[in-house]
C-alpha positions in Angstrom: 1.0 -26.9 -11.8 4.5 -24.8 -11.5 5.0 -22.6 -8.5 4.7 -19.7 -10.7 1.2 -20.9 -11.4 0.6 -21.3 -7.4 1.7 -17.9 -6.9 -0.3 -16.4 -9.5 -3.4 -18.1 -8.1 -2.8 -16.5 -4.6 -2.5 -13.0 -6.0 -5.5 -13.6 -8.3 -7.6 -15.0 -5.6 -6.7 -11.7 -3.4 -7.6 -9.6 -6.4 -10.9 -11.2 -6.8 -11.6 -10.6 -3.0 -10.6 -6.9 -3.4 -12.5 -7.0 -6.7 -16.0 -7.7 -4.7 -15.0 -5.7 -1.8 -14.7 -2.5 -3.7 -17.2 -3.4 -6.4 -19.3 -0.1 -5.6 -16.5 1.9 -4.5 -14.8 5.2 -6.5 -11.7 6.9 -5.9 -12.1 10.2 -4.2 -11.2 13.2 -6.4 -11.8 14.6 -10.0 -11.3 11.4 -11.9 -13.5 9.2 -9.7 -12.1 6.3 -11.2 -13.2 2.8 -9.8 -11.4 1.8 -6.6 -9.7 -1.1 -8.2 -7.4 1.3 -10.2 -5.7 2.3 -7.0 -4.7 -1.3 -6.4 -3.3 -1.6 -9.6 -1.4 1.4 -9.3 0.2 0.1 -6.3 0.9 -3.1 -7.9 2.3 -1.3 -11.0 4.4 0.9 -8.8 5.5 -2.0 -6.7 6.6 -3.8 -9.9 8.6 -0.5 -11.0 10.5 -0.1 -7.9 11.8 -3.8 -8.2 9.6 -6.1 -5.9 9.0 -9.4 -8.0 5.4 -10.3 -8.9 6.7 -13.8 -7.3 6.6 -12.3 -3.7 3.0 -13.0 -3.2 3.0 -11.5 0.0 3.4 -8.2 -1.2 0.8 -8.3 -3.7 -1.6 -10.1 -2.0 -1.1 -7.5 0.7 -1.5 -4.3 -1.9 -4.7 -6.2 -3.2 -6.3 -6.6 0.3 -5.2 -3.5 2.2 -8.1 -1.6 2.5 -11.0 -4.4 2.1 -11.6 -4.7 5.8 -11.9 -0.8 5.9 -14.5 -1.5 3.2 -16.6 -3.5 5.1 -15.2 -7.1 4.2 -15.4 -9.3 7.0 -11.7 -10.5 7.9 -13.2 -14.3 8.0 -13.3 -14.1 4.3 -9.8 -13.5 3.9 -9.1 -16.0 6.7 -10.7 -18.6 5.1 -9.3 -18.0 1.8 -6.0 -16.8 2.2 -5.3 -17.4 5.9 -1.4 -17.0 5.4 -2.0 -13.1 4.7 -4.4 -12.1 7.5 -1.7 -10.9 9.8 -0.3 -8.3 7.4 -3.9 -6.9 6.0 -4.6 -6.7 9.8 -1.7 -4.5 10.3 -2.8 -2.4 7.3 -6.3 -2.1 8.4 -7.4 1.2 10.1 -10.9 1.4 11.6 -10.0 4.2 14.2 -11.1 7.8 14.3 -9.6 10.7 12.2 -7.8 11.9 15.5 -6.3 8.3 15.7 -4.8 8.0 12.2 -1.5 9.6 13.2 -0.7 6.7 15.7 -1.8 4.4 13.5 0.7 5.8 10.8 3.3 5.9 13.6 2.5 2.4 14.5 4.1 1.2 11.4 7.5 1.3 13.4 6.9 -2.0 15.0 4.8 -3.7 12.1 6.1 -6.3 9.6 8.2 -4.9 6.8 5.8 -6.1 4.4 2.8 -4.0 5.9 5.5 -1.0 6.2 6.6 -1.2 2.4 3.3 -1.6 1.1 1.8 1.4 3.5 4.4 3.4 2.1 3.8 2.7 -1.4 0.0 3.2 -0.8 0.8 6.6 0.5 3.2 7.5 -2.5 0.7 6.7 -4.9 -2.2 8.3 -2.8 -0.2 11.3 -2.9 0.2 11.0 -7.1 -3.6 11.0 -7.4 -3.9 14.1 -5.4 -1.5 15.7 -7.1 -3.0 14.6 -10.8 -6.0 15.8 -9.8 -4.8 18.8 -9.3 -5.1 19.4 -5.6 -1.5 19.7 -5.1 -1.8 21.5 -1.7 -3.6 18.7 -0.4 -1.0 16.3 -1.8 1.7 18.2 0.0 -0.6 18.1 3.5 -1.1 14.3 2.8 2.4 13.6 2.5 3.2 15.4 5.6 0.8 13.7 7.6 2.6 10.6 6.9 6.1 11.8 8.0 6.6 9.5 10.8 5.4 6.5 8.3 8.6 7.8 6.3 10.8 7.9 9.3 9.7 4.5 10.5 10.9 3.4 6.9 14.0 5.1 6.9 14.7 3.8 10.4 14.1 0.2 9.4 15.9 0.5 6.0 18.3 -2.4 6.6 15.3 -4.8 7.4 13.8 -3.3 3.9 17.2 -4.1 2.2 17.3 -7.5 3.9 14.0 -8.4 2.7 13.5 -6.7 -0.8 17.2 -5.8 -1.8 19.3 -2.6 -2.2 17.9 -1.7 -5.3 14.0 -1.8 -4.0 15.3 0.3 -1.2 17.1 2.7 -3.4 14.0 3.1 -5.7 11.5 3.3 -2.9 13.7 6.1 -1.5 13.8 7.9 -4.7 10.1 7.8 -5.3 9.6 9.2 -1.7 12.1 12.0 -2.4 10.6 12.5 -5.6 7.1 13.3 -4.5 8.7 15.2 -1.6 10.2 17.6 -3.9 7.3 17.9 -6.2 5.0 18.6 -3.4 7.5 21.2 -1.8 7.1 23.2 -4.9 3.5 24.3 -3.9 
């Protein structure tokens, strides 16, 4: 088995866990797509901005980012994919709506992988709200995450060190694009 096959197995395992955790979940909004579509959208987005599929930490984190919030015991992930547990724990939010701003602001001190995954998640969510026709909520949703983006911007040198200049440039362009798009409404 090659290293590429090992990488693929880790991501496939994470996708399998996520598929089970989200099996009966649907995306909010008019389209009501199966929740796993969101996971694949973020993965496609990661690839689009230049994160190679061989970066298994990122793709596992994308797959698993909402599984604990959906009720999956973290112990399952600890057993099957222990190396990604710290990032999954950073991405997990189990607080109240009033605590969400503090959670988003906390990414200023979390791992750069968790930070980038959360930014990609937020951008994909904004696109979903926008595409569903709820452009006002898309704008508000993006604004609620302003501290998240400020953390990414403040840590751009770490992001560049970890992912490369092109990934930062593409991520930044995408954020600016959704910001400009939602500011029109």
